[in-house]
Every structure is written in structure tokens, then in C-alpha cells.
C-alpha positions in Angstrom: 67.3 12.8 24.5 64.2 11.5 25.1 61.5 14.4 23.7 58.8 13.5 27.0 62.4 14.1 29.5 62.7 17.6 27.2 58.4 18.4 27.7 58.9 17.6 31.7 61.9 20.0 31.8 59.8 22.8 29.8 56.6 22.4 31.6 58.6 22.5 35.1 60.4 25.7 34.2 56.9 27.5 33.3 55.6 25.9 36.2 58.1 27.9 38.3 58.2 31.0 36.6 54.7 30.7 37.0 54.7 30.4 40.8 57.5 32.9 41.4 55.2 35.5 39.4 52.4 34.4 41.8 54.3 34.5 44.4 55.8 38.0 43.5 52.3 39.4 43.0 51.0 38.1 46.4 53.8 39.3 48.1 53.6 42.5 46.5 49.4 42.6 47.5 50.3 41.8 51.0 52.5 44.9 51.6 50.5 47.3 49.6 47.6 46.3 51.8 49.5 46.9 54.5 50.6 50.5 53.7 47.3 50.9 53.3 45.4 49.5 56.3 48.9 51.7 58.4 47.7 54.9 56.6 44.2 54.5 57.4 44.5 53.9 60.8 47.2 56.8 61.0 44.0 58.7 59.1 41.6 57.3 61.7 43.5 57.7 64.6 44.4 61.2 63.6 40.3 61.9 63.6 40.0 60.1 66.8 42.0 62.4 68.2 41.1 65.6 66.7 37.3 64.4 67.5 38.7 63.8 71.2 40.1 67.4 70.9 37.1 69.4 70.3 34.3 67.4 72.3 36.1 65.8 75.2 39.3 65.9 77.3 40.7 63.2 79.2 39.3 64.2 82.9 36.1 65.8 82.1 33.2 66.1 79.4 33.3 69.5 77.7 30.0 71.2 76.8 26.4 70.7 79.2 25.6 67.3 78.3 22.3 65.5 79.1 22.6 62.3 80.7 19.2 60.2 81.0 18.4 56.9 82.2 16.0 54.9 80.4 13.8 51.5 81.9 11.0 49.4 79.6 11.2 53.0 77.0 10.3 56.0 79.6 12.8 58.0 81.2 12.9 57.8 84.6 16.0 60.0 86.0 18.3 62.4 84.2 21.0 65.4 85.1 22.2 68.2 83.9 26.1 68.0 83.8 28.4 71.0 82.3 31.9 69.9 84.1 33.1 67.0 86.0 33.3 68.5 89.5 32.4 68.6 93.3 28.9 69.9 92.4 28.1 68.2 89.4 26.1 65.9 90.6 24.0 67.5 93.4 20.8 67.9 93.4 20.5 71.1 91.4 21.5 69.6 88.2 18.6 67.0 88.6 16.1 67.0 85.6 12.6 67.9 87.4 9.9 64.8 86.8 7.5 66.7 84.7 10.6 67.1 82.1 11.3 63.5 82.5 8.1 62.6 81.2 8.2 65.0 78.5 11.0 63.7 77.9 9.9 60.0 77.4 7.1 60.8 74.6 10.2 62.1 73.0 11.8 59.4 73.5 9.1 56.8 72.6 9.0 59.4 69.2 12.8 58.8 68.5 12.8 62.5 68.6 16.3 63.2 70.0 16.9 66.5 68.6 13.9 67.8 70.9 15.4 66.6 73.5 18.5 67.5 73.6 17.9 71.3 72.7 20.5 73.8 74.5 22.6 70.7 75.4 25.9 69.8 73.6 25.7 66.2 73.8 22.7 63.5 74.8 23.6 60.5 77.0 20.9 57.7 77.6 21.8 54.9 79.6 19.5 51.4 79.1 18.8 50.3 82.5 18.4 47.4 81.6 22.2 46.6 81.4 22.7 48.4 85.0 19.7 48.0 87.5 20.0 51.5 88.7 16.8 52.5 91.4 14.5 54.3 89.5 15.7 57.9 90.4 17.6 60.7 90.0 19.9 60.6 93.1 20.7 56.5 92.6 21.4 57.7 88.7 23.8 60.8 89.9 25.4 58.2 91.9 25.8 55.5 89.2 27.4 58.2 86.9 29.8 59.5 89.3 31.1 56.2 90.4 31.2 55.8 86.6 32.2 59.0 84.9 34.7 60.6 87.5 37.6 59.4 86.5 37.9 58.2 82.6 34.4 59.4 81.4 35.8 59.0 77.8 36.7 55.6 78.1 33.6 54.5 80.3 31.1 56.0 77.2 32.9 54.4 74.6 32.8 51.4 76.0 29.4 51.6 76.6 28.3 52.4 73.7 30.6 50.0 72.1 28.6 47.2 74.2 25.4 49.0 73.2 24.0 50.4 76.5 24.2 53.3 75.8 23.0 55.8 72.8 24.4 58.8 72.2 23.1 62.2 70.0 24.1 63.5 68.2 26.6 61.0 67.2 29.9 62.3 66.1 33.2 61.1 64.1 34.1 59.7 67.7 31.5 57.5 68.2 30.7 56.0 65.2 34.4 55.1 64.9 34.5 53.4 68.0 31.7 51.5 67.4 33.0 50.2 64.0 36.9 49.8 65.4 38.2 46.1 65.6 38.1 45.1 69.3 42.0 45.1 69.7 42.3 48.5 68.1 39.6 49.7 70.6 40.8 47.7 73.4 44.5 49.9 72.5 42.8 53.5 72.5 41.4 52.8 75.6 44.1 51.4 77.4 45.7 54.4 76.2 43.1 57.1 77.2 
């Protein structure tokens, strides 16, 4: 036999063995990555569920929430909502004009802690995204139309779009901003 032929066969056998080991390692890496991804998804799903369980329900927002409408860095409308029911959007829950002026000053200073005070959650809607008439009544009507049926889904979707600021940003809100779109959309559909 020719020496060249033997060398070619040896190189071919070594190449096939290397390719086999390389493919085997790549397959192991893909399977390991898939398992890790599934475990992370289960963990994130569990954290999402736990945060949802303690912070929200599928039909109403738990605790007293403060909803404000921001227009050109001024707070122009607001409403306090304890539970989503018939009286939630009525004028006794509107934020007074003097308080709106105070909130405007605090908002310009990024002092969300002072704004929230006794409320459990603060939602600031950016009017540039909605073009709502600058009145408590119109803002209340807007909220009633959008959060009455699926408050959780609407708020998460708008937060993700950058149309709402939330304080404090719980784990739920932080994760929802960073989730891949396909996962986020799947979760929103199931809510």
C-alpha cells in the first residue's frame, strides 16, 4: 500500500473522530442549555405567579393605588382606587387640584417616595401616549375603560411599551419589562 493512502486514511479517521466528539459536545451543550432555559422559565413563572398572588388579582388591583396622568412633566389628573368596583371611578376618589400641584413638584424632582406615601402602588400614565383631556373626570373614564376588565394585563403591556411609570417596581414589573416578547405575550393571553 501506498504511504500517502495510509496517511489519508489515518487523517480521515482522526477527522471523523474529532467531528464526532465535537458534534457530541455541541449536542450536550444544546441539551444542557435547553434544560437550564426550562428551569429558568419555571423559576421565573413561579416568581411571576407568587408576585401576582400577593400584589394583584385577575379582576381587581389589591390595596389602594394612586393613578396619575402626566402631561409635559406636570401631573394634571389623578384618582385613588382601592378596589375596582362601581364607585372606584367616581369623583370622591379624584385627587384635588392642590395635591396635583404638589405631585407635579415632587414628580419633577423624581421623588416618588413622597408621592406614594400611604398608597401601595403608584402608576403614572404619560399623556403623550394617550392624549386624554386634562381632567380628573376624563382620566377616570379612560381608566375605567381600560383597567376594569383586565387591569393586570393592561398595566403590564403599557409598562412594557413605556407608557406608564410604576413605583415601586416589584419583581413582577421588572421581569415583565425584560421578558422576551413571545413569553410576555403568552403570559398576557393567559391572564
